[in-house]
C-alpha positions in Angstrom: 66.9 -27.9 23.2 66.7 -24.6 21.2 69.8 -22.9 20.1 69.8 -19.2 19.4 72.9 -19.0 17.2 75.3 -21.2 19.1 73.7 -20.4 22.5 71.8 -23.3 24.1 68.6 -22.4 25.9 67.9 -25.1 28.5 67.3 -26.0 32.1 70.9 -26.4 33.2 72.2 -23.2 31.6 70.5 -19.9 32.4 71.1 -17.3 29.6 70.8 -13.5 29.5 69.2 -11.7 26.7 70.1 -8.0 26.5 67.6 -5.5 25.1 68.4 -2.9 22.4 65.5 -0.7 21.4 65.9 1.3 18.2 62.3 2.5 18.7 62.2 6.1 20.2 58.7 5.4 21.5 59.9 2.6 23.8 59.1 2.9 27.5 62.6 2.5 28.9 64.5 5.4 27.5 68.0 4.1 28.7 67.7 1.2 26.2 66.8 3.4 23.2 69.7 3.6 20.7 69.2 5.1 17.3 72.4 6.3 15.8 75.2 4.1 14.4 77.5 5.0 17.3 74.9 4.5 20.0 73.9 1.1 18.6 77.4 -0.2 18.1 78.7 1.0 21.5 75.7 -0.3 23.4 75.9 -3.7 21.7 79.6 -3.9 22.7 78.6 -2.9 26.3 75.9 -5.6 26.5 78.5 -8.2 25.3 81.1 -7.1 27.8 78.5 -6.9 30.6 77.6 -10.6 30.2 74.8 -10.9 27.7 74.5 -14.1 25.7 72.1 -12.9 23.2 70.9 -9.5 21.9 67.2 -8.8 21.4 66.4 -5.9 19.0 63.1 -4.1 19.1 62.3 -1.6 16.3 58.6 -1.0 17.4 57.5 -0.8 21.0 54.6 -3.1 21.9 54.1 -1.7 25.4 50.3 -1.7 25.8 50.0 1.6 27.4 51.8 3.6 24.7 50.8 4.7 21.2 53.5 2.8 19.4 52.2 1.6 16.0 54.5 2.4 13.0 54.4 1.0 9.5 56.0 -2.3 8.7 58.3 -0.5 6.3 59.5 1.8 9.0 60.0 -1.1 11.4 62.0 -2.9 8.7 64.3 0.1 8.1 65.0 0.5 11.8 65.6 -3.2 12.4 67.7 -4.0 9.4 69.9 -1.0 10.1 70.4 -2.1 13.7 71.1 -5.8 12.8 73.8 -4.8 10.3 75.5 -2.5 12.8 75.4 -5.0 15.6 76.7 -7.8 13.5 79.7 -5.7 12.5 80.5 -4.8 16.1 79.4 -7.7 18.3 79.7 -11.5 18.1 76.4 -12.3 20.0 73.5 -13.9 18.2 70.5 -11.7 17.5 66.8 -12.1 18.3 64.3 -9.8 16.7 61.3 -8.6 18.8 58.4 -8.2 16.3 54.8 -9.5 16.0 54.9 -9.0 12.2 56.0 -11.8 9.8 57.1 -9.5 7.0 59.4 -7.7 9.4 60.7 -11.0 10.8 61.5 -12.4 7.4 63.5 -9.4 6.3 65.5 -9.6 9.6 66.2 -13.3 9.1 67.4 -12.7 5.6 70.2 -10.4 6.9 71.2 -12.6 9.8 68.8 -12.6 12.7 69.0 -15.9 14.6 65.6 -16.0 16.3 62.1 -14.4 16.5 60.6 -13.0 19.6 56.8 -12.8 19.0 54.9 -11.3 22.0 51.7 -12.3 20.3 52.4 -16.0 20.2 51.8 -16.5 16.4 48.2 -15.2 16.8 48.4 -11.6 15.6 50.0 -12.4 12.3 49.1 -15.9 11.2 52.0 -15.9 8.7 54.5 -15.7 11.5 54.4 -19.5 12.1 55.0 -20.1 8.4 58.1 -17.9 8.5 59.6 -19.5 11.5 59.0 -22.9 10.0 60.4 -21.9 6.6 63.6 -20.7 8.0 63.9 -23.3 10.8 64.9 -20.9 13.5 63.9 -20.6 17.2 60.8 -18.6 18.1 59.9 -17.2 21.5 56.2 -17.5 21.8 54.5 -15.0 24.1 51.2 -15.6 25.9 48.5 -13.7 23.9 44.8 -14.2 23.4 42.6 -12.3 21.0 39.4 -13.7 22.6 39.5 -12.9 26.3 36.3 -14.8 27.0 38.5 -17.9 26.8 40.3 -16.9 30.0 39.3 -18.6 33.2 37.0 -16.5 35.5 38.2 -15.5 39.0 41.6 -14.7 40.2 43.5 -17.1 38.0 43.3 -17.6 34.3 45.0 -20.0 32.0 48.3 -18.5 30.7 49.3 -22.1 30.3 46.3 -22.9 28.1 47.0 -19.8 26.0 50.6 -20.9 25.5 49.5 -24.4 24.7 47.2 -23.0 21.9 50.2 -21.2 20.4 52.4 -24.3 20.7 49.7 -26.2 18.7 49.8 -23.5 16.0 53.5 -23.8 15.8 53.5 -27.5 15.5 50.8 -27.5 12.8 53.0 -25.1 10.9 55.9 -27.4 11.1 57.9 -25.6 13.7 60.1 -28.1 15.5 59.5 -28.5 19.2 63.2 -28.0 19.6 62.8 -24.5 18.2 60.1 -23.3 20.7 60.6 -21.1 23.7 57.7 -19.9 25.8 57.1 -16.5 27.5 54.2 -15.7 29.9 54.2 -12.1 28.7 54.6 -10.0 31.8 53.1 -6.6 31.2 50.9 -7.6 28.2 47.7 -8.5 30.1 45.8 -5.3 30.6 42.3 -3.8 31.1 42.8 -1.6 28.1 45.5 -0.7 25.6 46.6 1.7 22.9 47.7 -1.0 20.5 46.6 -4.5 19.6 49.5 -6.4 21.2 47.9 -7.2 24.5 45.4 -9.6 26.1 42.4 -8.0 27.7 41.6 -9.0 31.3 38.9 -7.7 33.7 38.6 -10.3 36.5 41.9 -9.4 38.1 44.1 -6.3 38.2 46.8 -6.6 35.6 49.6 -6.0 38.1 48.4 -8.8 40.3 48.3 -11.1 37.3 52.0 -10.4 36.6 53.2 -11.1 40.1 51.0 -14.2 40.3 52.7 -15.5 37.1 56.2 -15.0 38.6 55.1 -16.7 41.8 53.6 -19.7 40.0 56.0 -20.0 37.1 56.6 -23.6 37.9 53.1 -24.4 36.5 54.4 -23.7 33.0 57.1 -26.4 33.4 54.6 -29.1 32.5 54.7 -27.7 28.9 58.3 -29.1 28.9 59.7 -26.1 27.0 62.3 -23.5 27.9 60.8 -20.4 29.6 61.9 -16.9 28.7 60.8 -14.1 31.0 61.1 -10.3 30.7 60.6 -8.5 34.0 63.1 -5.7 34.2 61.7 -2.3 35.0 58.2 -3.4 34.1 55.2 -1.3 35.1 53.7 -3.9 37.5 56.7 -3.2 39.8 56.0 0.5 39.6 52.3 0.0 40.4 52.9 -2.4 43.3 55.7 -0.5 44.9 55.0 3.1 43.7 58.3 3.4 41.9 59.4 5.3 38.8 61.1 3.4 36.0 64.6 4.5 37.3 63.8 3.1 40.8 62.9 -0.4 39.7 66.3 -2.1 39.5 66.4 -3.9 42.8 62.8 -5.3 42.6 63.6 -6.3 39.0 66.6 -8.3 40.1 64.7 -10.0 42.9 61.9 -11.0 40.6 64.4 -12.3 38.0 66.0 -14.5 40.7 62.6 -15.8 41.8 61.8 -16.5 38.2 65.0 -18.5 37.7 64.3 -20.5 40.9 60.8 -21.2 39.5 62.1 -22.4 36.2 63.0 -19.5 33.8 65.9 -20.3 31.6 66.2 -17.2 29.5 66.1 -13.7 31.2 65.4 -10.8 28.8 66.6 -7.7 30.6 67.6 -4.0 30.3 70.0 -4.5 33.2 72.5 -7.1 31.8 75.4 -6.5 34.2 73.3 -6.5 37.3 71.3 -9.5 36.2 74.6 -11.4 35.4 75.9 -10.6 38.9 72.6 -11.7 40.5 72.7 -14.9 38.5 76.3 -15.6 39.5 75.4 -15.0 43.2 72.5 -17.3 43.0 74.7 -20.0 41.5 77.0 -19.8 44.5 74.3 -21.2 46.8 71.6 -22.7 44.6 
């Protein structure tokens, strides 16, 4: 069972990961915090609202945005945020980055886990870094070669994740340090950055809802499942909602994901997700 800091990530204990974005280009503006006061107060709020872990992003990877910044700029943003949060909050920290040089600098100053939406396939040194420091890594579903995807309505997210798990194991990453993520929002017809998987046989928003509906299929990989659904664009597309109108469908999707096997919920809406989880636990 992976531990992020002292927080176990496993089947019998659902955990909540609160998001802090120190990237002004991020899609969800309410989670963007850049000043010392904003970062420290928001971290405290996430802790008080019921988060178990904080996930810091210093460069947005949303496929539909122009988000690329230099690794030096990402490191400056991320290290600043980690230092502030560690001074003001007791929660363990995950860093959301696809770049190994950024991840290593974050680990050196106290990050407890890596969240790689590209599943060790964008930066091939990422697996080496995770192995070197012996810390948990969240592996996102990502495929550079879309011809590998199955034709028709379904395609093999499971196979893509299995390939990343193989990369991890060959690099010496312990199975007990691996968490998988089906990457809601990162399968697209086109993108403005390289952090996505190109699909053409099915609309991207139908792919996302299909993944949530069939999340149990990933349980055969026998690894904890992280999922990030809150306020995502597939909800906006399917229900014709703005970002600020997506709270209720986000919570319903998170509950369905938990029922279907998710054990780590990465969310912008920590307090609401915590209450939904507690409510679910009363009857399920």
